[in-house]
N, C-alpha and C positions, 0 to 999 in steps of 0.2 A: 296448388298444394293439395295433396291427398288427405283423406280423412285421418289416416294414421299420423301423418306429419302435423296436421292441424291439432289433433288431440295432444300430441307430445308438446307442441308449442304452448297450448293452453296450460298444461300441467307445469311447464317450466315457468311461465309468467306468474301463475298463481303461487308458485313457490317463493317468489320474491317478497320480501318484507318491506312494507311501505315505510315503517319507522326507520329501518336501517338504510333505506334509500335516501331519506331526508336528513338523518342525523348520524354523526360518527358513532361507532360502537362504544367509544370511551366516554360518551356523553349520554347518560341514561335518563329517560324522562320520568317525571313523577307518575305514580300509578293512577289509573282510572281517568286519564284525559279522554274526553268523549265528544267535546264540541269542536267544530271546525275552527272557531276563532281562537281556541286554546292552542291548537296545533300551529296556527298562523303566528301567534305571539311567541311560541316556543321556537319556531323556525327563525324568526327575526332575532330573538335572543341568541340563538346559536350563531348567527351571522355577525352580530354586532359586538358581543361580549367576549373577552378573553377567558381562559380557563379560571384564572384567579377571580375575575369579576363574577363569573357564573357561580363559583363556590360561595362567595359572599352574598350575592344579591339575586341570583336567578329565581324566577317564580315557577318555572316548569321543568326543572331538572332535579333529580334526586342524587346522582353521583357524577362526578367529573374525574375521570382517570382513577377511579376507585375511592375517591374521597367524597364523603357525604356533603351535600350543600347545607348552608345555614337554614334555608327554608325547610328542607326535609327534616332537619333536627328540631326545628321549632314546632313542627306539626306532629311528629311521631308521639306515640304513647296515647293514653286515654285523652280524647279530645276535650271532653267536658265532664264535670261531675254532675250528671243528670240525676234528679231524684228518682227513687225506685218506682214511683207511680207514673213516670213518663211513658208515653205511648211507644209502641214498637216502631211506628212511623217516624216519630221524632228521633228516636235513637238511630234509626237507619239513615235519616237525613244527615246527622252529624258525622256518622261513620263514613258516609259517601263523600261528604264535603270537608273532610279533615284537612286537606291541603288547600282548599278554596277559601273557607271562611272560619273554620273552627280552631283558630290559634291566636296567640298573643292576647291583647285586651279587646279585640274586635267584637267579641261576643257580649261585652258589657252593655246592657240595655238593647232591647229589640227595636231599634229605630226604623220606622217604615221608609222604604225607598233607599235603604242603605247600599253604599257602594260595595263592590265585590273585591275584597282585599287582594287576593292573588292576582286578579286582573290588573289592579292598580299598580302592583309591583312590576308586572310584566310591561305595562305601558310606560312606566318611568324608565325602564331599561331601554325599550326600543326608541324612546324619545331622546336618548343620549344623555340623560341626567346622571351625574356622577356625585360621589361624596364631596361636600363643600358647596355644591350648587344649591340654589333656592327654588323650591316649587311652590306655587300658589294655588289654593283652592278657594275661589271667591264665593262659593256657596257650600261651605264645608259640611253642613248637616251633622252627622255623627262623628266626623273627624277621621274617616278611614285613610284619606290621603296623608294626613299629618302623622298618624301612627305608623303607617308603612314607611314614610320618608324617614322618620326618626330611627326606625330599625335598620334602614339602609344607609345611614350616615349622611342623608340628604337634608339640608335645612328646609324648613317649611313655614308657611304662613297660611292661616285659615281665617276666613271672614264669613260671618253669617248674621242675618238680621235678628235671629232668635236668641235671646239670652239663655234659653235652655240648651240650645245647641252649643253655645260657648261653654256652659258649665259641663255638659256631658263630654265634650271633646277634651277639655282640660283634665277632667277626672280620669279619662282613659289613658291620656298621656302620662299623668302622674303615677298611675298604677304600674307602669313599666319599671319604676325604680323606687317607689315609696317603701318605707318600713311597714311591715305587716303585723308587728307585735301587738299594737293596740287594737287593730281590726280583728285579730284572732281572739283577743280578750273579749271584744264586744260580742263575738259569736257565742261565747259561753254564757252571756247574759242577753241573748237575743230577744227574750220576751220584754225585758225592761227597755231595750233600745227601740223595739217596735212601738211600745207604749209611749215612749218619749216622742217619736216622730208622729204618732197619731195626734198627739196634742199640739205639736209644733207645726205640722204640715197639713193635717186633715186626712180624711179617709172617705171612701165611697159610703153611701147610706147603708149598705148591707153589712158593713164591718162592725163587729162587736167591740166595744171599748175594753181595753185590757189595762189593769192597774199596774203600777210600777212601784218598786221599793225606793225609799229616799236616797240610799247610797248611790245606786246606779243613776238615778235621776240627777243628782247633784253633779256626778261625773259628766253626764251629757251636757248639762247646762254650762259647765266650765268649758267644754269643747266648743259649745255654741258661741260663747262670748269670745273665745280665742279665734274661732273661725271668722266671726264678723270683724274682729280687729285686724287679723292678718289679711283678710280679703281687700282691705283698703290700702294695703302696702304693696310696693313693688315686690313681686315674688323673689327676685334676686336678693332682696334685703332681709329676708326672713331668716331667723335662727333655725338651727336644726330641729329644736323642739317645736317651734311654731309651724314649721313646714310639716312635721309629722302629724301635728294636731289637725291642721287644715286638710291634709290628704286623707286622713282617717275619717274625719267628719264627712267629707264629700263622697267618699266611697260608700259609707253607710247610708247617706242620704240618697245616692243614686240607686242603691239596692232597695231602699224603701219605695222610691218612686216606681221602680220596676215591679215590685210586688203589688202595688196598688193598681198599676196598669193591667197586670195579669189578672187581678181579682175582678176587674171590669169585663174581662174577656172570658173568664172561666170560673166555674164554681166547684170544680172537682176537689179543691183543697181550700182550707181557710187562708185568708191573707197572711196570718201569722206563720202558718206552715210554709207558704210561698216565700215569705221573707227569709225564713231560715234556710231554705234550699237555695234561694237565689244568692244569699250572702255566702253560703258554702261554695257555690259555683264561682262567684267572683274571686274569692280567696284562692280557690284551686287553680284557676287559669292564670291569675296574677302571679302566684308563687311559681307555677310551672314555667312561665316565660322568663321570670327573673333568674331562675336557676340555669336555664338554657343560655341566656345572654351572658351570665357570669362565666359559665363554662367556655363559651366561645370567645370571650373577651370583647364583646361588641360594645362600642362606645356610642351611646345614643346621641343623635344630632338634635340641636335645639329646635323648638317649634314655637311659633308665636300664634296665640289664639285671640282673635279680636271679634268684637261685635261691630257690625258696620253694614254698608250698602254696596253691593256688587256693581251698582250703576254709577258709583262715584268712589273709586278706590283712592285711598289716601297714600298712594305710593308714587315714587318718582318715575319718570319716563325711562324706558329701557333698563329696568332694574332687576328683572326676574328672568331666570333661566328656563323656566317651564311652567305651564299652567295645566291643571287637570280639574275638571268639574263636571257635575251632572246637574243640569238645570231642571227645574220642575217640569213635568210632562204636561205643560199647559195647566188645565184644571182637572187633570185625571185624579190627583190625590190632594186632599185638603190636609196639608201637614199641620196647620194651625189647630184644626179640630182634634187631631190625634194627640196634641201636646197641651190641650186646654187645661187639664188638671195641674200639670207641672208649671205652666205659665202663670196660672192664677196664684199658686203658692208663691211664685217669685214676684208677685205684685205687678205683673205686666198687663198693660192695657191692650187686650187682644184686638179690639176694634182698630186701634191706632196701628198696631203691628200688622194687621191684615192689609192696610193701605200701603205698607212698605214692602210686602212680600210678593215676589213675582208669581203670577199665575192665580192670585187670589183676589186682587182688587177688581172691582167691576160689579154692576148691578145684575147682569145676566151673562149667560155663557158667551154670547157674541161679543159683548163689551170686554169680558175677561180675555178672550182671545186677542182682541185688538190691542188691549193694554199689554198682553204678553209679548206680542211682536214688537211693540214700541220699547218695552223694557229690555228685551233680549238684544235689541239693536244697540242700546246704550252699553250693556254689559260687554258685548263683543268689541265695541269701540274702545272701552276701557282696557280690556285684555290686550288688545293690539298696542295700546299706548304704553303699558308697563312692561310688556315682553320685549326681550332683546331681539334685534333683527336676526333672522335666520333660525331662531329657536321655535319650539313647537307648543301648540295649545291643543289639548285633546278634550273633546266633549263627548259624553255618553248620554244619549237621548233616546227615549222611546217615542213612538208615534201612535197617537190614539185617533186613527182615521175614522173610526165609527162615530166617535163623539164630534169630531170636526165636521164630518159629513152632515150630521144633523144640524149643527150650528149654522153651516154655510148653505144648507138646503140643496146639497148635491150628493151624488153617490160617493161612498167611501173610496171607490176606485178612482174617482176624479179629483180627490183631495191631494194636494201637495203635502207630503209628510213633514213633520216638524224637523226631521234631519235635513230634508231638502231645503226647507225655509232657512235653517241656520247656515247651511252651506252658502246659499245666495247672499245672506247678510254678511257672512265672514269675508267674502270677496270684496264687498264694498268697503269693509273696514281695514283692508290691507293684508288679508290672509290669502294663502294659496292652499287649496285642498290637496293633501298628499295621499291619504289612504282612508278608506271606509271599510269597516268590518261590521258584521251583525252577529248578535247572540240571542238565544231564546230567553224569554222572561218566564220564570216559574211562579212568582208570587202573585201577580195580578193579570194572569192570562185572560181573564174574562174582560179586562179593559183593553189590554194590548198584549201582543204575543212576542214581539221582537223589539230590541233596542239596538241602536247603531253607535258604533265607535268611530268618531270623526277625528282624524289627525290633521291639523292645520299648521302650516308654516308661515311665520311672519315674513313678509317679503323684505328683501334687502334692497334698499333704494340706491 
């Protein structure tokens, strides 16, 4: 081939559009997809879902035959009501991630190690989960799987050893449909509400006490008494008024805990100012998703939030249609230390809880890693027991080879990654590895740079 023909061939090939080669023109992708794993999940959504299913539950498409998808409509508009003193970097982050994380109630409380909501939605789609099915997250953390499943019409069940995770998840779920009348009223008296929680919950040593007027204080104490009473009852038996009181109290409490945590990380603004801005943001995103859901006629699926042990699931054999979870990255993150203030307020014995949490028990790093392997083997065995044959279990796991190399006394290049360890374990538990994808980690790149998405299928005997 001559140089002219070769040049013309290059021009012709470069004129082809990769997106249009992979996807029909009537199915338009969400803007700013930049990672390979996102294109992979979009590719599988395109193959597996019908047009109607894509409109209702697609994670990576904005329009199907000219009709906007529910995900696109949930995410458009101002992503968050950020305070005016927010850094340009923070504002840019939320603008860039508007379709990834900045929607629904996922942004309530900055829990460390949080799942990626859009990715979870895509994974549930490619796992073949449909409205009416039940998905389990045996290590639910901040409840991302349950919130996404509820929005998609998929029943869900979440389990976590931490009482704070149970509280946080339930509050985020309730915020999808709760009345906001009393919470908005609390915002107008935010100083009194903050002072009440200072006395009730506590505060960092640097926080100045703020006085409260008796009227607002009495109102908060009535809410507290009602909250403690209703918390002892089955949520399905609550009256409308009791439910509104419980939901409002919990949303205000989560806002306060968020502001206290922020005050421990930054001194740019007072905790009182932080509380006001955080409560404003909570109300903004909650009202926004409620308006969108009402406009779309979305019926939320039920979710069950439980405190328990992933190594011993209190579920029947072959009873769950899908499982998604992200286990601790061995000892890379001490989740308990991050939540110590909140757990102390809830009266939790942190030492006892540490002995139950995977990746934390053990006197030194080597012992922790040995316990981690032992515990994860039990978790995978339980997942295989409760999952229906032929259905899928997806695990998202990072690999901290540098730490593991030091613990084991070998080069990081010689260490078997946690994703490889879990794949080996899963086979012995009755799973068949189907797909592995990887994605970059942006939050803790100094500890690990990539995490892996493992899709496993329970064998059909």
